[in-house]
N, C-alpha and C positions, 0 to 999 in steps of 0.2 A: 507423446508430446502434445498432440492436438487436444487431448483431454484437458490439459492445463491451459492451452490457448483458449478453449471454450469459456473458461472462467472469466476471461477478459473481453468477451465478445461485445458486451454492452457498454464498454468504456470507449470514449472518443479521445484518443491520445493526440497530442499536438503534432507529433511526427512518428514515423516508424521506429526511430531510435528510442523514443519514450516508451513505446510498447515493448521494445526489447529489454529495457531496464525494468519494466514491470514484470516481465517473465523471469528475469534474473532474480527479482525479489522473492519470487515463489520458491525458487530452488536454493537460494542462498542459505536459509536456515538449516537445510539438510547437510550442507557442507560445513556449516559452523558447528552444529551439534555433533556431527560425525568426526570432527577434527581433521577434515580433509582439505581445508582451504589453504593452509600454509601462511596465513596472515589474518588480519582483522577485516571485518565487513564494514562498509560505510553506513551512514544513516540512510534509510529509505525515505527520502524527502518527497512527499506528494504536494504539488502546487496546482491549484485550479484557477480558472479565470472567473468563476462565479460560485456563489454558495450552492450547496447541494449538488455538486458535480460528481461525487462518489469517491473522493480521496480517502476519507475515513473508512468507507465501506470496503475499499480495496484492501486496507490493512486487516480488516476482520476476515476477509476471504483467505489471506495468506496465513493468518494464525489458525483458522479453522482446519486447514489441511493438516496441521500438526497437533490437533486436539487441544488447542489453546484458545484463550480469549485475550484480547488486548487490554492492558491496563492503561487507561488514558490519564495523562497528566496535563492539566490546563492552567493557563495563566489566571491569576486572581487579582482583581483591582482592590479588594478590601478584605479585611480579616486576616487570619493566620493561614500559613501554608503557601510558601513560595513554590515556583515551578521546580526549583532544585530540591526543595524539601520533599515534595510529592514524588519526584523521581527517585530520590534516595530511599524513601519508604517502600516504593514498589520493588526496588532492588533487594532490600532487606527481607521482604516477604517472599522472595524467590521467583518473582515474575520473569518469564523469559521473553515476552513481547511487551514492550513499553512504548507508548506513543505520546509524543508532545503534540497535543491536539489543538487545531485551530489557533495556531500561534499568530499573533499580530504585532506589528511594530518592530522595534529593534530587539534582537536577541543577542545578548552578550553574556554567556554562561561558561566561564573557563572550566568549571567542574565537569560539565558534559563533554566539552572538547577534550579534556584530559582522559575521560572515561573511554573515549574511542580509540586511544592510542597506547595507553599504559597497560602493563601486565596485571596490575592489581589496582583496585580503587577502594578508597576508604569512604563508606557511606555513613552519613550521620542523620539521625532522626530524633525528634523530641523524646526525652525520657528513655532513650535507649543508648547503650554504649556504642561507640563507633564499631562498625562491622567491616571486615575486609572482604571485598567482593572479587570474584573472578569475572571480569567483563567479557571474556571470550565466549560466554554461554548466553549472552543476552542479545536480542535483536531490537535495535532502537529505530523507531519510526517517527516521522514529523510531518504534520499536515499544516497547510497555510494557504490562504488566498492572497495575502500580501504581507510578507515578512522581510525585514532587513536583517540579514545574518552577517556574522563576521567572516572575514576571508578564511580563517582557520576552520570554521564550521562548514563553509562552502566546499573547501577542499576535502572535507571528511564526509561528503554527502553524495548520494546517487539521486539525481533529480528526475522525477517523473511528472511531466506536465499533462494535466487532464483538462479537456474542454467540456463544458456542459452540453448535454444533448439538447437538441431543439425541442420546443414544446410539441407535444403530441407523439414523441418517440415511443414506440411500443417495445418495452423490455421483455426479455424472454421469461416464459413461465414454465414451471416444472410441477409434477404431481405433488411435491413436498412444499411448494411455495415459490419463493424467489431463488436466485442462484445460491445465496448464502445458506438457506435451508437445505437446498439440494446437496451442497458440499458437505454440510454437517452430517446429514443422514448417510451419505455415501463416502464418508471421509476416508475409509480404508482404500478405496479405489484411487482416490486422488493422491493419497500418500504413496500408494504403489506406483502411480505414474511418476511421481518425483523420484522414487527409487530407480525406476527404469531409466530416467535421464542420468542420474548419478552413476548407475551401472554402465551405461553406454560410454560415458566420459571416462570412467575408471578403466574399463576394458580397453579403450583406445590408448591407454598409457598416461592418463591425466595430462593431456596436452594443454598448452597455453598459447594464446595469440601473442604476437610481438607488437604490442601497442604501448604508448607512453602517455596517454591522455588523462590519467587519473593518479592521484597520490597513493591510493591503495592498489598498488600494481598487481599483487598476487590475485586479489579478487577480480580486478578489471580484466586481466589477461585470461583467467579461467572462465569467467562468465561470458566474455566476448566469444571465446571458442564455442561454448555451449549454445549460446543463442544463435550464432551464425550457422553452425554445423548440425545441430540437432533440432532447433526450432525454425531454421531458415528465416530468421527475423531481421537480418541486416546488422550493420555495425552497432555495437553497444554504445559507443561514446560519440557518435556523430553529433556535432553541435553542442556537446555537453560542457566543454570548457567555457564557451560563450555564456551559457546559462549560469554557470557558477559565478562568472565575473559580474553578470547583471544582478544576481541575487545579493552579492556582497557590495554593490554600489547603490547607495540610496537614490541618487538622481536618476539612474537608469530604471530602478524599480518604479519611481514616480512616472517616468516616461511611459512605461508599460501600462500603468494605471490610466494614464491619459489616452493611450491608444485604445484601451478597452472601452473607455467612456465615449470616444469618437465613434467607435464601431456601433455601440448601443444607440447612439443618437442618429445614426444613418448618414454621417458626413464623411464616409470613406471616399478616397480618390478625389477629394476636393481640396483646393488650396485655401488654407485658413491662416488668418493673421492672429496676432496675440489676442485681439478683442474677441475673435470667434472662439478661441480656446477658453477664454474666461467664461463666456456664455455657456459653453458645454460643461466645463468643470463645475460651475456654480450649481448645476442641476443634479450633481452627483454628491451624495453626502459623505462618501468614504474616500474621496480623492482630495488631497491637500491643494488649496489655492494659495500659492506663494504670495507673501506680502500682505495677506488679509489679517488684520488684527482680530483678537477675540471679540466677538460681538459686532464686528464691522459689517457694513453693507456694501457689496460690490457696486450697487447702483449709485452710491455717493461719489461725486466727481473727484474729490481729493483721494478717497480710498481707492477708487478705480485706477487713478493714475499710478499710485504706488504698486498696485497689483499688476498692471501692464508692464511696468519696469521690472518687477520681480520675475514675471513670466519670461521676459526676454533674457534676463540673466540666467535663469534656470535652464532654458533651452540652449543657451550658449555653453553651459556646462555639459549638457547632454551630447552635443555635437562636437565640441572642440574645434579642430581645424577642418573636419570633414563636413560634407553636406549630405551624407547618407548614413543612416543608422538602422541596423537590422536587429530586431528584438522579438524573440518568441513568435515568429511567423508574421511579424509586421515589418514593413519597410517604411521608415519615416524619412522624407526628403525635405531639404531646406533650400530655398532660393532667395536671392536678393533682387529687388526691383528699385529703380530710381524714383524718388518722390520729388517731382519738379516744384511742388508747392512749398515744401519745407526744406528742400535741398539736402535730403538725407536718404540713406537707403531704407527700404522697408523689407522686412523678412516675412516670408510665408512658408507654411509647412503643409505637407501632404502625407496622409496616412493611407497605406495600402496593405492589403492582405496578400501574402505570398504563400501558396500551397506548396508543400514538398513534392518532389518528383514521385509520381505514382499516387496510390491511395494514401490519404492522411491517416487512416486507421486500418492497416492490412491485418484483419483479425485472423486470417488463414492464408497459407501460401496459395498463390493463384492456381497451381496445379491441382490442389485439393478442393477447390471451391465447388466443383461439380458434384461432390459427394453430399453436400448439404441437402437435407430433406429425405435422404434414403433411410430405410429402416432395415437393419440386419439383425437376425436372431440366430444364435448358435449356443450350444451347450459348452460349458467350461470343461476342458480336458482335465482328468484327474486319474490318479493311480487307483488300483483296486481297493486299497485301504483308505482312500480319501486323502492321503498325504502325497505330495508331489516329490518326485526325485530331484536330486541336485541338478541345477542348471535348467530345469523345466519351467516354462512360463505358466502362470495360472490362467491367463486368457490367451486366445488364439489371435496373435497379432496380425495374421495374414488376412483376416476378414475385412479389415478396413485400415488404411493408414492412420485413421483417427483413433485407433485402439492400441495404445502402447501396452506392452506386456507387463503384467504384475510380477514382481520378482519375489523369490523366496527369501525369507529372512537370512538364511545361511549364505545366500549368494550376494546379499547386499554388502558393500564395503562399510556400511554403518553397523555398529554392534550395539547391543543393549547397554554396555558399559559406557558408551559414548553419548547416550541420550542426554538431553539437558538436565542438569543437576541443580540443586539449590546452591546459592552462593557460598563460598568458602567461609568457615568460621561462624556461621549463623545457625540458629536452631529454628527450623521452619515447621509450622503446624501442618499436619497431614493434608488438610483441605487446600492449603496454598500450593503445596508441592505435588499434588496428586496428578496434575496435568502431564507432567513429564513421564510418569509411569504409564499413564493411559496410552500415550503414543506408542510405547513399546508393545503393549497388548494389542493395539490396533494393527500393528504390523503382522503379528502372528495370526490374527483373525483374517487379515487380507490374504496371507499366504496359503491358508487352508480352505478358502471358500469353494464350495461345490455347487452353488446355486446356478440356476439358468439365468443368464444375463443377455441383454441385447443393447445395441447402441441406441442412444436416445437422440432422435432428430438427425441421425447419421453423422454426428459430430464427435461421437466417442463417449458421451456421458452415459455411464452404465448404471442400471438400477435393477433390482429384483423384479421379475415378471409377476408382480402381485398387485392386487387392486387397492389394498389398504395398508396403512402404516401404523401398527400398534404403538410403536415408540413415539411417533409424533403425537398420537392421540393423548397418551399419558402426559407428555411434556406440555401440551396445550392446557390440560387440566391443572397441571402444577402452576403454569403461568397465571391462570385465572385465580387460583387460590392465593398466590403471593400478591397479585395486584389488588385483591379484595382486602387482605389483612395488613400487610406491611409493604406497600409499594416502594417506600424509601430504601428498602434493602433488597430490592428485586434481584439485582445482579448476583449478590452473595448467596441468596437463598436458592436461586436456580442453579448456581454452581454446586450447591449441596446435592440437588436432585441429579444433576449430570454425573457427579462423582459416584453416588450410590447406584445409579443405573448402570454405569460402566463396570463397577465392581460386581454387581449381581449378574451382569451379562457375560463378562469375560472370565471372572474368577469362579462364580457360582454355576456357570454353564446354563443359565436360564435363557429362555427365548425372549424375544422383544417384548411381548405382552406381559409375561411374568416379571421380567426385570423392571419394566416401567411401573407395574403395580407396586413392587417392593420399594422402588425409589420414591414413589408417591407416598407410601405409608411412612417411610423414614422421614420425609419432609414434614408430614403431619405431626409426627412425634417431636421433631425439632421445633416446630412452631409452638407446641404445647409447652416444651421446656422453656422457651423464651417467655411465654405468658406467665409461667410460674415464677 
């Protein structure tokens, strides 16, 4: 369990419940692809307080565990290709992880909302006949810094709020590079850790918590039990309903943006009048200033008067009859003072930060924090013929509580037949659908590993006790080749390399160096065909 927790160690979550939902997002695809959830999974909605906080990076980590890449669908201001069109195209091509990336402004897409609840979905793409899709095999993600979503989409989402790490934060390094590189190279161990979680839950009788805080109740009840009993991460839905309401209410989203602007300007815990808020908001380009006409100048006396009145009305909408509003870790307080000069009340507002009880980002259970920094080396137990008997773990779980046992394929409640498949009724090119089959091969390789492993940094990250990585060397060579010749198609061409490398390694029985060389040669041949 802690091997998966380590993946999130460099993320600064708003509350422990947000971290719990991020852990749930890692395990959810296994239950979805394995047909074990008993219902639909919500949108994994990542929201950040600033740019480059890691919300999209977290999606890539989740997909990497399952040998997938995320197909990003972004909003376009001009040209062809709406968000819904790009989404449907990704579905038709058999993508299992689709992310609506960096969404801004109002989102009102009934098609996506319908996709999350209906048994079948009719995807339409230009110049292609409508294709019937099985939506149960797709993981939908959404990232945003400031998006106004409908109530229906909010009720279909699992919101994970991420705060940007302060300047100078030292992120973890691995021999392979960053944590995403580490997960991709050691994917089979992380997938084995997911299977360990699913196995423990399945062995316990597939229990569910008795909670009612989410419209996708089978998912919420199942994941709440898993994160509390297996990850010791706390309640899954603490404060979640309030976040859903805020994201579906434009004026509360605006108030959150104002609170972030006040924090950046250094005016926390001070009483501010409407004029003070105008001065702060005017310095921030991406926060709406109510009442300001297009091209207007807040310094103009007539314009300023309208803006001050609009600010007062907007704040009245935010507070209603209450004088205290809590939003995403901010407490905004309102008070009225008598103005003897103008014989009318004056309203002032104070923004304060409220930390949750305990650590804001409990990356590891307190009882296990003493293990950080320890190094443990041991040999993987195996049978005389290199194949493990039924029920036997591939790794010795007793060496450290941060080392979840890797499970045999035969012991896992997930079967090859339940791995992610291409959408119903469509013809998918092998390159687009290869990811699903690679995941199954990765499980077999994970179950039969006999290499000497050791915990990395005492947190459970396992890696071969070798000094070099031939696979990484060949991939970097492929990246350089693609970047030099056709950088505009880098993602698709590197996908060709990964596909050929996996086939050579898993089907052909080649080692990392030979498989990487063969994949590189196949990529060169592919580029020659393109040139011709």
